[in-house]
DRENDODREN-326184 format. One record per residue (C-alpha): residue in one letter; y, z, x; residue number from 1. Coordinates in steps of 0.02 Angstrom, whole numbers, plus 50000, padded with zeros to 5 digits. Example, Ala and Ser with C-alpha at 12.3 -4.5 7.8 and 13.67 -1.06 7.14 Angstrom:
# DRENDODREN-326184
SITE  type  north     up   east  seq
SITE     A  49775  50390  50615    1
SITE     S  49947  50357  50684    2
END
This chain:
# DRENDODREN-326184
SITE  type  north     up   east  seq
SITE     X  50999  49210  51111    1
SITE     X  51063  49200  50933    2
SITE     X  50947  49230  50786    3
SITE     X  50969  49217  50599    4
SITE     X  51064  49354  50507    5
SITE     X  50914  49373  50393    6
SITE     X  50794  49422  50532    7
SITE     X  50922  49530  50622    8
SITE     X  50938  49645  50471    9
SITE     X  50751  49681  50465   10
SITE     X  50678  49843  50533   11
SITE     X  50522  49851  50640   12
SITE     X  50364  49914  50555   13
SITE     X  50361  50096  50612   14
SITE     X  50180  50117  50559   15
SITE     X  50123  49973  50668   16
SITE     X  50234  50032  50810   17
SITE     X  50161  50208  50810   18
SITE     X  49985  50140  50795   19
SITE     X  50015  50024  50943   20
SITE     X  50084  50166  51051   21
SITE     X  49935  50276  51007   22
SITE     X  49815  50137  51057   23
SITE     X  49909  50109  51220   24
SITE     X  49896  50293  51267   25
SITE     X  49712  50291  51222   26
SITE     X  49686  50140  51334   27
SITE     X  49767  50241  51474   28
SITE     X  49631  50371  51455   29
SITE     X  49722  50495  51343   30
SITE     X  49620  50585  51210   31
SITE     X  49719  50522  51061   32
SITE     X  49679  50566  50881   33
SITE     X  49760  50427  50781   34
SITE     X  49806  50482  50606   35
SITE     X  49937  50346  50584   36
SITE     X  49841  50191  50535   37
SITE     X  49831  50143  50352   38
SITE     X  49657  50071  50361   39
SITE     X  49481  50138  50331   40
SITE     X  49377  50183  50483   41
SITE     X  49218  50113  50404   42
SITE     X  49145  49944  50449   43
SITE     X  49147  49806  50319   44
SITE     X  48984  49819  50219   45
SITE     X  48846  49710  50290   46
SITE     X  48819  49612  50130   47
SITE     X  49000  49552  50140   48
SITE     X  48985  49503  50323   49
SITE     X  48824  49409  50289   50
SITE     X  48908  49306  50154   51
SITE     X  49047  49262  50275   52
SITE     X  48919  49202  50403   53
SITE     X  48834  49104  50265   54
SITE     X  49000  49022  50219   55
SITE     X  49021  48966  50400   56
SITE     X  48843  48898  50407   57
SITE     X  48870  48801  50245   58
SITE     X  49029  48724  50312   59
SITE     X  49151  48813  50197   60
SITE     X  49282  48803  50333   61
SITE     X  49410  48683  50261   62
SITE     X  49570  48705  50164   63
SITE     X  49546  48777  49990   64
SITE     X  49657  48753  49839   65
SITE     X  49823  48844  49865   66
SITE     X  49783  48973  49729   67
SITE     X  49608  49009  49796   68
SITE     X  49428  48954  49769   69
SITE     X  49373  48951  49588   70
SITE     X  49227  49075  49604   71
SITE     X  49342  49206  49681   72
SITE     X  49474  49185  49547   73
SITE     X  49339  49202  49415   74
SITE     X  49274  49360  49499   75
SITE     X  49450  49434  49496   76
SITE     X  49466  49394  49311   77
SITE     X  49295  49472  49278   78
SITE     X  49341  49629  49377   79
SITE     X  49489  49667  49266   80
SITE     X  49392  49630  49108   81
SITE     X  49251  49747  49160   82
SITE     X  49360  49886  49233   83
SITE     X  49508  49887  49115   84
SITE     X  49450  49786  48964   85
SITE     X  49589  49659  48990   86
SITE     X  49560  49471  48973   87
SITE     X  49663  49331  49049   88
SITE     X  49628  49157  49118   89
SITE     X  49612  49113  49302   90
SITE     X  49780  49022  49302   91
SITE     X  49853  49198  49306   92
SITE     X  49783  49222  49483   93
SITE     X  49851  49176  49655   94
SITE     X  49740  49222  49803   95
SITE     X  49841  49256  49962   96
SITE     X  49823  49312  50142   97
SITE     X  49823  49496  50097   98
SITE     X  49911  49594  49961   99
SITE     X  50064  49596  50073  100
SITE     X  50082  49409  50056  101
SITE     X  50052  49422  49869  102
SITE     X  50198  49544  49860  103
SITE     X  50306  49437  49973  104
SITE     X  50273  49278  49873  105
SITE     X  50320  49367  49713  106
SITE     X  50480  49445  49779  107
SITE     X  50533  49276  49849  108
SITE     X  50493  49193  49683  109
SITE     X  50594  49314  49578  110
SITE     X  50740  49372  49687  111
SITE     X  50888  49301  49779  112
SITE     X  51068  49336  49832  113
SITE     X  51158  49454  49713  114
SITE     X  50998  49525  49638  115
SITE     X  50951  49708  49651  116
SITE     X  50775  49778  49667  117
SITE     X  50734  49958  49617  118
SITE     X  50620  50050  49739  119
SITE     X  50560  50230  49716  120
SITE     X  50579  50344  49868  121
SITE     X  50467  50376  49962  122
SITE     X  50407  50196  49973  123
SITE     X  50289  50088  50073  124
SITE     X  50381  50027  50228  125
SITE     X  50379  49841  50188  126
SITE     X  50456  49843  50015  127
SITE     X  50639  49853  50071  128
SITE     X  50612  49725  50208  129
SITE     X  50536  49599  50087  130
SITE     X  50686  49622  49974  131
SITE     X  50804  49594  50121  132
SITE     X  50712  49434  50168  133
SITE     X  50745  49368  49992  134
SITE     X  50930  49411  50020  135
SITE     X  50925  49531  49873  136
SITE     X  50979  49713  49885  137
SITE     X  50858  49860  49884  138
SITE     X  50916  50004  49773  139
SITE     X  50827  50169  49804  140
SITE     X  50784  50300  49674  141
SITE     X  50735  50472  49739  142
SITE     X  50579  50551  49663  143
SITE     X  50568  50713  49762  144
SITE     X  50641  50813  49617  145
SITE     X  50525  50734  49487  146
SITE     X  50356  50771  49567  147
SITE     X  50361  50610  49667  148
SITE     X  50348  50495  49516  149
SITE     X  50483  50381  49449  150
SITE     X  50549  50446  49283  151
SITE     X  50604  50323  49148  152
SITE     X  50777  50401  49130  153
SITE     X  50811  50376  49315  154
SITE     X  50760  50193  49302  155
SITE     X  50875  50173  49154  156
SITE     X  51022  50248  49250  157
SITE     X  50993  50133  49399  158
SITE     X  50985  49970  49301  159
SITE     X  51140  49860  49295  160
SITE     X  51178  49677  49264  161
SITE     X  51114  49632  49438  162
SITE     X  50945  49721  49424  163
SITE     X  50804  49596  49434  164
SITE     X  50648  49690  49484  165
SITE     X  50563  49859  49494  166
SITE     X  50425  49891  49623  167
SITE     X  50297  50022  49576  168
SITE     X  50152  50085  49683  169
SITE     X  50008  50185  49608  170
SITE     X  49914  50265  49692  171
SITE     X  50065  50283  49803  172
SITE     X  50077  50256  49989  173
SITE     X  50130  50379  50064  174
SITE     X  50113  50520  49935  175
SITE     X  49946  50482  49852  176
SITE     X  50025  50514  49682  177
SITE     X  49949  50423  49531  178
SITE     X  50053  50374  49379  179
SITE     X  49986  50429  49210  180
SITE     X  49954  50308  49067  181
SITE     X  50094  50388  48966  182
SITE     X  50220  50370  49106  183
SITE     X  50171  50189  49138  184
SITE     X  50194  50150  48953  185
SITE     X  50368  50227  48955  186
SITE     X  50414  50129  49111  187
SITE     X  50345  49969  49034  188
SITE     X  50453  49996  48880  189
SITE     X  50611  50004  48987  190
SITE     X  50557  49848  49083  191
SITE     X  50539  49756  48918  192
SITE     X  50700  49823  48843  193
SITE     X  50806  49782  48995  194
SITE     X  50724  49613  49028  195
SITE     X  50683  49645  49210  196
SITE     X  50522  49615  49307  197
SITE     X  50401  49745  49375  198
SITE     X  50280  49722  49520  199
SITE     X  50138  49849  49519  200
SITE     X  50060  49868  49691  201
SITE     X  49885  49932  49650  202
SITE     X  49796  49906  49816  203
SITE     X  49720  50083  49809  204
SITE     X  49658  50076  49628  205
SITE     X  49475  50111  49678  206
SITE     X  49526  50261  49784  207
SITE     X  49564  50387  49648  208
SITE     X  49481  50557  49656  209
SITE     X  49400  50691  49551  210
SITE     X  49449  50689  49368  211
SITE     X  49610  50590  49387  212
SITE     X  49620  50448  49261  213
SITE     X  49685  50284  49329  214
SITE     X  49782  50159  49224  215
SITE     X  49838  49986  49277  216
SITE     X  49991  49884  49233  217
SITE     X  49867  49744  49200  218
SITE     X  49865  49804  49019  219
SITE     X  50039  49734  48992  220
SITE     X  49996  49566  49070  221
SITE     X  49843  49559  48958  222
SITE     X  49954  49585  48806  223
SITE     X  50049  49427  48849  224
SITE     X  50203  49497  48938  225
SITE     X  50278  49390  49076  226
SITE     X  50380  49537  49144  227
SITE     X  50237  49612  49246  228
SITE     X  50149  49565  49406  229
SITE     X  50000  49656  49481  230
SITE     X  49965  49644  49668  231
SITE     X  49796  49696  49736  232
SITE     X  49665  49650  49866  233
SITE     X  49504  49696  49954  234
SITE     X  49576  49773  50114  235
SITE     X  49571  49958  50073  236
SITE     X  49427  49969  49949  237
SITE     X  49302  49870  50051  238
SITE     X  49366  49909  50226  239
SITE     X  49421  49728  50248  240
SITE     X  49597  49747  50318  241
SITE     X  49573  49611  50449  242
SITE     X  49499  49485  50327  243
SITE     X  49670  49465  50244  244
SITE     X  49629  49433  50062  245
SITE     X  49742  49492  49922  246
SITE     X  49799  49421  49757  247
SITE     X  49937  49422  49628  248
SITE     X  49907  49422  49440  249
SITE     X  50052  49362  49333  250
SITE     X  50100  49238  49200  251
SITE     X  50051  49058  49243  252
SITE     X  50236  49014  49259  253
SITE     X  50263  49144  49395  254
SITE     X  50099  49097  49481  255
SITE     X  50149  48914  49488  256
SITE     X  50316  48956  49570  257
SITE     X  50238  49079  49692  258
SITE     X  50106  48950  49736  259
SITE     X  50245  48833  49796  260
SITE     X  50300  48964  49923  261
SITE     X  50122  48991  49982  262
SITE     X  50090  48804  49993  263
SITE     X  50234  48785  50116  264
SITE     X  50198  48941  50219  265
SITE     X  50011  48978  50239  266
SITE     X  49938  48837  50132  267
SITE     X  49796  48950  50073  268
SITE     X  49701  49105  50119  269
SITE     X  49558  49090  50245  270
SITE     X  49412  48999  50164  271
SITE     X  49283  49109  50251  272
SITE     X  49374  49268  50201  273
SITE     X  49382  49209  50022  274
SITE     X  49193  49194  50014  275
SITE     X  49178  49367  50093  276
SITE     X  49296  49435  49960  277
SITE     X  49192  49350  49826  278
SITE     X  49041  49446  49889  279
SITE     X  49140  49608  49887  280
SITE     X  49193  49587  49707  281
SITE     X  49022  49535  49644  282
SITE     X  48909  49657  49738  283
SITE     X  48940  49810  49629  284
SITE     X  49025  49976  49667  285
SITE     X  48874  50049  49757  286
SITE     X  48933  49968  49919  287
SITE     X  49094  50070  49916  288
SITE     X  49028  50233  49845  289
SITE     X  48995  50308  50016  290
SITE     X  49173  50272  50070  291
SITE     X  49246  50344  49910  292
SITE     X  49146  50505  49930  293
SITE     X  49193  50520  50114  294
SITE     X  49378  50498  50079  295
SITE     X  49372  50630  49943  296
SITE     X  49287  50754  50059  297
SITE     X  49419  50720  50190  298
SITE     X  49558  50737  50062  299
SITE     X  49494  50908  50011  300
SITE     X  49484  50964  50192  301
SITE     X  49661  50905  50230  302
SITE     X  49731  50992  50075  303
SITE     X  49640  51153  50122  304
SITE     X  49700  51153  50303  305
SITE     X  49881  51112  50264  306
SITE     X  49887  51236  50120  307
SITE     X  49855  51372  50251  308
SITE     X  50005  51321  50356  309
SITE     X  50165  51420  50333  310
SITE     X  50321  51315  50310  311
SITE     X  50228  51158  50252  312
SITE     X  50241  51085  50078  313
SITE     X  50168  50923  50010  314
SITE     X  50128  50830  49849  315
SITE     X  49942  50844  49813  316
SITE     X  49865  50671  49841  317
SITE     X  49766  50606  49693  318
SITE     X  49728  50435  49767  319
SITE     X  49739  50323  49922  320
SITE     X  49704  50412  50089  321
SITE     X  49867  50492  50145  322
SITE     X  49950  50662  50151  323
SITE     X  50141  50663  50152  324
SITE     X  50198  50833  50213  325
SITE     X  50370  50911  50230  326
SITE     X  50406  50975  50405  327
SITE     X  50594  51004  50388  328
SITE     X  50569  51193  50408  329
SITE     X  50525  51157  50589  330
SITE     X  50685  51063  50629  331
SITE     X  50823  51143  50731  332
SITE     X  50770  51190  50907  333
SITE     X  50681  51044  50991  334
SITE     X  50683  50908  50857  335
SITE     X  50789  50864  50706  336
SITE     X  50712  50704  50640  337
SITE     X  50541  50644  50585  338
SITE     X  50542  50510  50719  339
SITE     X  50573  50640  50854  340
SITE     X  50437  50751  50780  341
SITE     X  50310  50609  50777  342
SITE     X  50352  50565  50957  343
SITE     X  50340  50749  51010  344
SITE     X  50168  50767  50931  345
SITE     X  50103  50605  51007  346
SITE     X  50170  50633  51182  347
SITE     X  50132  50820  51196  348
SITE     X  49984  50848  51081  349
SITE     X  49907  50674  51077  350
SITE     X  49901  50660  50888  351
SITE     X  49980  50510  50800  352
SITE     X  50065  50524  50631  353
SITE     X  50201  50418  50550  354
SITE     X  50380  50481  50530  355
SITE     X  50440  50500  50351  356
SITE     X  50598  50404  50393  357
SITE     X  50492  50246  50384  358
SITE     X  50460  50287  50200  359
SITE     X  50638  50334  50159  360
SITE     X  50626  50524  50181  361
SITE     X  50663  50598  50352  362
SITE     X  50597  50771  50306  363
SITE     X  50415  50715  50306  364
SITE     X  50271  50651  50410  365
SITE     X  50126  50545  50345  366
SITE     X  49947  50576  50396  367
SITE     X  49803  50457  50358  368
SITE     X  49636  50543  50327  369
SITE     X  49539  50393  50389  370
SITE     X  49440  50481  50525  371
SITE     X  49286  50594  50524  372
SITE     X  49298  50774  50466  373
SITE     X  49277  50833  50645  374
SITE     X  49421  50727  50709  375
SITE     X  49530  50775  50560  376
SITE     X  49504  50960  50599  377
SITE     X  49550  50933  50781  378
SITE     X  49700  50823  50737  379
SITE     X  49768  50949  50612  380
SITE     X  49741  51090  50737  381
SITE     X  49848  50993  50860  382
SITE     X  49982  50967  50728  383
SITE     X  49983  51154  50691  384
SITE     X  50001  51196  50876  385
SITE     X  50137  51066  50898  386
SITE     X  50238  51132  50750  387
SITE     X  50227  51309  50819  388
SITE     X  50278  51247  50991  389
SITE     X  50428  51151  50925  390
SITE     X  50499  51312  50852  391
SITE     X  50494  51409  51015  392
END
């Protein structure tokens, strides 16, 4: 059977593949500790679920406007005014079926054959594939020598006449690194000077820990620039991954073009999920405080346990809920790649992690601290034993 060249060049989602294999082994009765999934282990808060049931009972089950229901768009506008002091109108907002679709719509709107898109390494697994779907070319910029952040001078070196877009992720999946306000300002200056676009994926902006200060690219949209797009959603913050509600914030011109793509693909986001998201954004931060505190406690535990392991190095996560750790010192005898290491740990020690190759760096594994402290301790103990075993 012959398929399109576009789909044939796409890679499978390694994160979903590992997660599926872990669940299959668990279904077979294996005691699997799954540290691969990029989703919270908490249930969606009850107040959000109740509003969804209420939406069903009131008959809010029809198509909505392509860009989303008005109350939700207003709530998104209000969120950014309250959190970041930035004002913009609701025609800057496009509600989509998850932040992933918001990103996809934007890449498709801005990019095409001959264009180049700058992506820092390590990166979230779907960025390069979205660029390939648009028939543009992903161009990778390594950040391992610059503390896992993209430095302005490296952006400047990578830009040429074909460069159309830069994708930035803060807090970053998989490293947990958060970009400072100063660094964002310097990056924004280059974006302006070179006349390219920048998509800021800020899906983890409520999951920033301790005294780390978080800044958003929304500041530059609020100042009237049409070069910037912010993608966000409710999946991670409110434990609503399956509800599939995200949004893009950009100039009305970009939103109108992106809305055309959405109109001809998904029509609109789920009406019921939109009302649930409205409840999430208008119920106050108290409903997520427990999750934030739990993730921070888990983060501290993971950092402590991995800091005690010889041969392991990692960037200290400041946000999100991942640890990206270098295991290349354990290559040589039984395994030589991150994929082989992840498979070895899953098959022999029943702990699931994601190979760094999926994020553009084969020397690493990614762990999600989205399980209880007890399970994290056991999972990390298994990783330790597996790494020692692989060296024998």
